[in-house]
N, C-alpha and C positions, 0 to 999 in steps of 0.2 A: 234487667236488660235495658240497655240504652237504645233508643230508636235513632234512625238517621236524621240528619238536619233537615228541617222542613220550614217552609214559609209560614210564619205566624199571622200573616195578614188576613187569613180566612177566619180566625177566631182562636179560642183556647185550644192549645195543642198539647197532647200527651207526649212528653219527651222521653219517658222511661217508666218501667214497671219492674218491680222485684219484691223480694221478701221485706224490704224496708219501706214499701209504699209505692205511690204513684207520683211521678214528677210532672207537674203541669206548669208551663211557663216559668220554669225556674224555681217553683215552690213545691216542697215535698208534702204530700198528704198521706197520713198514716191510718186514717179511718175511711170507712165507706163514703162515697160521694156521688153526686149527680153532676154531670158535665154536659153543657151544650156549647156551641161556638160562642155564645154570648154570655153565659152564666156558669158559675161554679157554686154548687150548694154543698158545702162541706159538712162533715159529721152526720151523714145520712144514717138513719137508725138501724137497719138490719146489719147484724154483725156476722151472720151466716146465712146461706141460701135457705136453710130450713126455717129461718125466722121470717122470711118474706111474706108479707100480707098485702091485701088490697090497699090498706091505708098508706103503706110505704110508697105505692105507685101513684097515689094521688098527686104528690109533688112532681112526679115525672110527667104525668098527663097534663098537668096545669101549664107546663112549658110549651105545649102544642107541637110536639114533634110529629113527623111522619112515621119515624121508626125509632124504637128504643133498642139499644144494644145493651143487654143485661149480662154483666160479668158476675159469675157466681162464685168467685174465689179461685182456689188453686185447681179446681176441676169443674167440669160442666155438670150442673145439677138443675134439672128442670123444676120450676116451681109447681106448686099444687095446681092441678088443672083449673080450679075455680079462679085462681089468681091470673093464670095465663089467659083464659078466655075472657075474663073481665076486661083486660086491657084491649084485647082484640075487638070486643063489642063497642069500644069507644072509637073505633076507626084508626087505631094506632098499630102499626106493625111491631113485632117484637122478635128479636133474635137472641137466643140464649147460648152462651159459651163461657169458657173459663175467662177470668178477668184479663189475663195477658192477651188472649185473642180478641177480647172485647176492646181493649185499648187500641190495638192495631186497626181493627175494623172501624172504630170511631174516627180515627185519624183519616182513613181513606174516605169515608163518607163525608166527613167535614170538609176535606179538601175538594170534594166534588160539588160543594155547595148545597148538600142535602140538609134538610131539617132533621137533624139527628140529636138524640139525647143518649148519653151513656150513663147507665145506672150500675155503678161498680162496687161490688162487695169485696172488702178486704178481710180475709179470715186469718 
């Protein structure tokens, strides 16, 4: 799915999402990734929501976001409560949704100037 044209001046923008990956600033990503307005961390390790562990979220928390938008693949899958509460205990909000919804939500929050990180699992 291609998203509408948007201003890239606020940071890295997700331009599309589909079975072939995520399109960010004209580049196609085919593996899980972490995205903030300032940074792209490609080839993030979890390959499925069931694989998600605290160690995977260390890289996200290190980017100091106010909120993490966690995309869990083609469907919404909540992480283990231990993982979920671990990130909340660090003062970081987390929203869990399917990866398509996470891409759209990230773009909205980024365009509002929010300190957001998208942790996007491609399964």
